[in-house]
ROPA-104902 format. One record per atom (N, C-alpha, C, O): residue number from 1; residue in three letters; atom name; x, y, z. Coordinates in steps of 0.02 Angstrom, whole numbers, plus 50000, padded with zeros to 5 digits. Layout:
N
 resi resn name    xx    yy    zz
  NUM  ALA   CA     X     Y     Z
...
This chain:
81
 resi resn name    xx    yy    zz
    1  UNK    N 53334 53866 52896
    1  UNK   CA 53374 53802 52928
    1  UNK    C 53381 53856 53004
    1  UNK    O 53380 53916 53017
    2  UNK    N 53393 53759 53058
    2  UNK   CA 53387 53809 53143
    2  UNK    C 53473 53762 53144
    2  UNK    O 53489 53704 53130
    3  UNK    N 53523 53840 53176
    3  UNK   CA 53555 53796 53218
    3  UNK    C 53566 53773 53286
    3  UNK    O 53531 53799 53330
    4  UNK    N 53605 53731 53302
    4  UNK   CA 53594 53712 53393
    4  UNK    C 53622 53780 53431
    4  UNK    O 53652 53831 53415
    5  UNK    N 53598 53757 53478
    5  UNK   CA 53623 53833 53539
    5  UNK    C 53681 53799 53559
    5  UNK    O 53675 53747 53592
    6  UNK    N 53739 53822 53543
    6  UNK   CA 53823 53808 53558
    6  UNK    C 53839 53857 53608
    6  UNK    O 53853 53915 53592
    7  UNK    N 53839 53836 53668
    7  UNK   CA 53907 53879 53712
    7  UNK    C 53961 53888 53699
    7  UNK    O 53951 53906 53642
    8  UNK    N 54024 53891 53706
    8  UNK   CA 54071 53880 53695
    8  UNK    C 54112 53909 53763
    8  UNK    O 54097 53960 53796
    9  UNK    N 54153 53875 53772
    9  UNK   CA 54210 53892 53835
    9  UNK    C 54247 53981 53790
    9  UNK    O 54264 54009 53738
   10  UNK    N 54240 53987 53858
   10  UNK   CA 54296 54067 53859
   10  UNK    C 54323 54041 53920
   10  UNK    O 54301 54048 53976
   11  UNK    N 54370 54011 53903
   11  UNK   CA 54457 54038 53937
   11  UNK    C 54504 54085 53938
   11  UNK    O 54564 54081 53950
   12  UNK    N 54456 54150 53920
   12  UNK   CA 54522 54184 53955
   12  UNK    C 54472 54237 54029
   12  UNK    O 54480 54295 54047
   13  UNK    N 54439 54201 54045
   13  UNK   CA 54397 54254 54075
   13  UNK    C 54439 54229 54159
   13  UNK    O 54474 54261 54198
   14  UNK    N 54410 54151 54158
   14  UNK   CA 54495 54143 54241
   14  UNK    C 54561 54129 54226
   14  UNK    O 54598 54091 54257
   15  UNK    N 54575 54169 54164
   15  UNK   CA 54642 54171 54164
   15  UNK    C 54694 54213 54179
   15  UNK    O 54703 54265 54147
   16  UNK    N 54744 54189 54247
   16  UNK   CA 54813 54234 54286
   16  UNK    C 54863 54218 54211
   16  UNK    O 54863 54171 54171
   17  UNK    N 54908 54294 54216
   17  UNK   CA 54964 54290 54170
   17  UNK    C 54990 54234 54242
   17  UNK    O 54970 54202 54291
   18  UNK    N 55036 54250 54210
   18  UNK   CA 55115 54202 54282
   18  UNK    C 55139 54252 54329
   18  UNK    O 55167 54246 54383
   19  UNK    N 55121 54304 54295
   19  UNK   CA 55158 54376 54349
   19  UNK    C 55079 54403 54364
   19  UNK    O 55074 54458 54391
   20  UNK    N 55042 54382 54354
   20  UNK   CA 54963 54451 54393
   20  UNK    C 54985 54351 54458
   20  UNK    O 54991 54364 54518
   21  UNK    N 54992 54287 54442
   21  UNK   CA 55001 54266 54486
   21  UNK    C 55041 54218 54559
   21  UNK    O 55031 54175 54602
   22  UNK    N 55106 54284 54520
   22  UNK   CA 55174 54294 54577
   22  UNK    C 55156 54360 54621
   22  UNK    O 55183 54359 54677
   23  UNK    N 55113 54421 54604
   23  UNK   CA 55107 54475 54623
   23  UNK    C 55040 54426 54676
   23  UNK    O 55029 54458 54727
   24  UNK    N 55019 54394 54675
   24  UNK   CA 54958 54355 54723
   24  UNK    C 54992 54338 54780
   24  UNK    O 54986 54359 54837
   25  UNK    N 55027 54295 54756
   25  UNK   CA 55067 54229 54791
   25  UNK    C 55133 54288 54827
   25  UNK    O 55179 54270 54864
   26  UNK    N 55129 54311 54819
   26  UNK   CA 55194 54343 54853
   26  UNK    C 55163 54423 54923
   26  UNK    O 55181 54444 54978
   27  UNK    N 55092 54444 54853
   27  UNK   CA 55073 54486 54923
   27  UNK    C 55084 54570 54886
   27  UNK    O 55063 54626 54902
   28  UNK    N 55112 54556 54850
   28  UNK   CA 55091 54647 54796
   28  UNK    C 55163 54665 54735
   28  UNK    O 55206 54625 54716
   29  UNK    N 55158 54706 54725
   29  UNK   CA 55242 54729 54686
   29  UNK    C 55294 54719 54716
   29  UNK    O 55339 54677 54712
   30  UNK    N 55284 54767 54751
   30  UNK   CA 55372 54768 54815
   30  UNK    C 55386 54700 54838
   30  UNK    O 55440 54673 54825
   31  UNK    N 55342 54673 54868
   31  UNK   CA 55356 54597 54886
   31  UNK    C 55390 54575 54849
   31  UNK    O 55449 54560 54858
   32  UNK    N 55357 54570 54798
   32  UNK   CA 55391 54529 54741
   32  UNK    C 55451 54561 54730
   32  UNK    O 55502 54542 54758
   33  UNK    N 55449 54608 54690
   33  UNK   CA 55543 54629 54654
   33  UNK    C 55584 54659 54726
   33  UNK    O 55625 54703 54712
   34  UNK    N 55578 54643 54796
   34  UNK   CA 55626 54625 54833
   34  UNK    C 55653 54573 54828
   34  UNK    O 55713 54566 54814
   35  UNK    N 55594 54506 54844
   35  UNK   CA 55619 54438 54852
   35  UNK    C 55654 54425 54791
   35  UNK    O 55711 54413 54810
   36  UNK    N 55652 54420 54714
   36  UNK   CA 55688 54438 54674
   36  UNK    C 55755 54480 54653
   36  UNK    O 55794 54455 54613
   37  UNK    N 55764 54526 54673
   37  UNK   CA 55823 54565 54664
   37  UNK    C 55799 54620 54611
   37  UNK    O 55847 54641 54579
   38  UNK    N 55725 54655 54590
   38  UNK   CA 55715 54712 54560
   38  UNK    C 55705 54738 54581
   38  UNK    O 55703 54721 54640
   39  UNK    N 55691 54797 54570
   39  UNK   CA 55645 54862 54599
   39  UNK    C 55576 54857 54563
   39  UNK    O 55581 54840 54504
   40  UNK    N 55536 54862 54577
   40  UNK   CA 55452 54869 54565
   40  UNK    C 55463 54906 54493
   40  UNK    O 55432 54883 54445
   41  UNK    N 55489 54940 54488
   41  UNK   CA 55462 54976 54400
   41  UNK    C 55467 54922 54360
   41  UNK    O 55422 54906 54322
   42  UNK    N 55527 54888 54367
   42  UNK   CA 55544 54804 54318
   42  UNK    C 55477 54768 54340
   42  UNK    O 55437 54771 54294
   43  UNK    N 55455 54739 54388
   43  UNK   CA 55413 54704 54406
   43  UNK    C 55330 54732 54371
   43  UNK    O 55285 54692 54359
   44  UNK    N 55324 54811 54360
   44  UNK   CA 55267 54830 54343
   44  UNK    C 55263 54839 54249
   44  UNK    O 55212 54846 54215
   45  UNK    N 55343 54834 54221
   45  UNK   CA 55310 54836 54157
   45  UNK    C 55339 54733 54146
   45  UNK    O 55343 54724 54085
   46  UNK    N 55354 54678 54176
   46  UNK   CA 55330 54638 54160
   46  UNK    C 55259 54619 54160
   46  UNK    O 55242 54576 54120
   47  UNK    N 55192 54659 54222
   47  UNK   CA 55143 54669 54237
   47  UNK    C 55115 54669 54169
   47  UNK    O 55095 54615 54148
   48  UNK    N 55109 54718 54132
   48  UNK   CA 55075 54739 54069
   48  UNK    C 55111 54667 54011
   48  UNK    O 55063 54644 53980
   49  UNK    N 55151 54643 53999
   49  UNK   CA 55153 54600 53949
   49  UNK    C 55144 54541 53982
   49  UNK    O 55134 54494 53944
   50  UNK    N 55146 54519 54070
   50  UNK   CA 55109 54475 54107
   50  UNK    C 55159 54418 54113
   50  UNK    O 55149 54368 54148
   51  UNK    N 55212 54429 54077
   51  UNK   CA 55233 54348 54075
   51  UNK    C 55310 54392 54133
   51  UNK    O 55330 54446 54152
   52  UNK    N 55320 54339 54137
   52  UNK   CA 55396 54332 54196
   52  UNK    C 55471 54329 54113
   52  UNK    O 55468 54292 54064
   53  UNK    N 55521 54376 54128
   53  UNK   CA 55569 54372 54080
   53  UNK    C 55592 54300 54081
   53  UNK    O 55595 54272 54136
   54  UNK    N 55614 54251 54004
   54  UNK   CA 55672 54191 54002
   54  UNK    C 55710 54171 54080
   54  UNK    O 55705 54125 54122
   55  UNK    N 55758 54248 54070
   55  UNK   CA 55817 54234 54107
   55  UNK    C 55808 54264 54172
   55  UNK    O 55857 54279 54206
   56  UNK    N 55749 54273 54193
   56  UNK   CA 55728 54282 54252
   56  UNK    C 55695 54218 54314
   56  UNK    O 55692 54217 54375
   57  UNK    N 55679 54176 54267
   57  UNK   CA 55591 54128 54277
   57  UNK    C 55644 54068 54343
   57  UNK    O 55622 54040 54394
   58  UNK    N 55711 54066 54315
   58  UNK   CA 55717 53981 54346
   58  UNK    C 55724 54039 54424
   58  UNK    O 55687 54017 54467
   59  UNK    N 55756 54094 54443
   59  UNK   CA 55779 54143 54514
   59  UNK    C 55707 54159 54513
   59  UNK    O 55694 54186 54567
   60  UNK    N 55661 54154 54481
   60  UNK   CA 55584 54190 54511
   60  UNK    C 55573 54093 54517
   60  UNK    O 55515 54095 54497
   61  UNK    N 55582 54036 54526
   61  UNK   CA 55545 53977 54531
   61  UNK    C 55587 53977 54595
   61  UNK    O 55555 54002 54641
   62  UNK    N 55643 53958 54611
   62  UNK   CA 55672 53953 54652
   62  UNK    C 55635 53977 54742
   62  UNK    O 55619 53947 54794
   63  UNK    N 55636 54080 54703
   63  UNK   CA 55635 54081 54792
   63  UNK    C 55544 54049 54795
   63  UNK    O 55514 54019 54839
   64  UNK    N 55522 54070 54731
   64  UNK   CA 55468 54042 54758
   64  UNK    C 55457 53964 54821
   64  UNK    O 55426 53961 54874
   65  UNK    N 55491 53918 54791
   65  UNK   CA 55504 53868 54826
   65  UNK    C 55532 53878 54880
   65  UNK    O 55533 53830 54919
   66  UNK    N 55554 53921 54894
   66  UNK   CA 55600 53903 54974
   66  UNK    C 55562 53975 55016
   66  UNK    O 55585 53995 55069
   67  UNK    N 55514 54002 54991
   67  UNK   CA 55450 54012 55034
   67  UNK    C 55409 54000 55042
   67  UNK    O 55368 54026 55080
   68  UNK    N 55398 53926 54987
   68  UNK   CA 55324 53874 55014
   68  UNK    C 55255 53911 54978
   68  UNK    O 55193 53911 54985
   69  UNK    N 55301 53939 54942
   69  UNK   CA 55233 53978 54890
   69  UNK    C 55222 53916 54858
   69  UNK    O 55261 53868 54851
   70  UNK    N 55127 53929 54827
   70  UNK   CA 55096 53881 54777
   70  UNK    C 55124 53887 54705
   70  UNK    O 55073 53876 54672
   71  UNK    N 55149 53893 54681
   71  UNK   CA 55198 53893 54599
   71  UNK    C 55232 53859 54589
   71  UNK    O 55285 53845 54618
   72  UNK    N 55203 53830 54530
   72  UNK   CA 55243 53778 54484
   72  UNK    C 55279 53790 54418
   72  UNK    O 55263 53849 54409
   73  UNK    N 55319 53774 54364
   73  UNK   CA 55383 53791 54337
   73  UNK    C 55300 53802 54272
   73  UNK    O 55293 53851 54235
   74  UNK    N 55248 53741 54274
   74  UNK   CA 55207 53774 54234
   74  UNK    C 55173 53836 54217
   74  UNK    O 55162 53857 54161
   75  UNK    N 55153 53868 54287
   75  UNK   CA 55143 53935 54295
   75  UNK    C 55148 54001 54257
   75  UNK    O 55114 54039 54223
   76  UNK    N 55258 53987 54301
   76  UNK   CA 55270 54039 54270
   76  UNK    C 55304 54059 54213
   76  UNK    O 55334 54110 54199
   77  UNK    N 55285 53979 54168
   77  UNK   CA 55296 53990 54101
   77  UNK    C 55226 54012 54051
   77  UNK    O 55223 54044 53999
   78  UNK    N 55170 53977 54094
   78  UNK   CA 55101 53990 54054
   78  UNK    C 55056 54008 54064
   78  UNK    O 55008 54014 54025
   79  UNK    N 55060 54031 54164
   79  UNK   CA 55003 54058 54211
   79  UNK    C 54945 54026 54202
   79  UNK    O 54940 54013 54142
   80  UNK    N 54898 54008 54234
   80  UNK   CA 54832 53962 54247
   80  UNK    C 54770 53967 54225
   80  UNK    O 54766 54028 54219
   81  UNK    N 54715 53945 54207
   81  UNK   CA 54670 53953 54177
   81  UNK    C 54624 53918 54225
   81  UNK    O 54564 53914 54212
């Protein structure tokens, strides 16, 4: 029996986690930490999970918008493909 040569899309190759997006937009962990009022150790912990804690999402989004950064609520919660 012959099988069709099917190529599956791998969406994980281009995925950016919410924290990866923020670190890129702010230009590093320290600038992000200063902007949101946290220490860089806290941001480093976020980067391990890739997620912005829910109690910080609104503040982070507000700071992003105040700085006119290219970050949406979807980016903060889900990341980008």
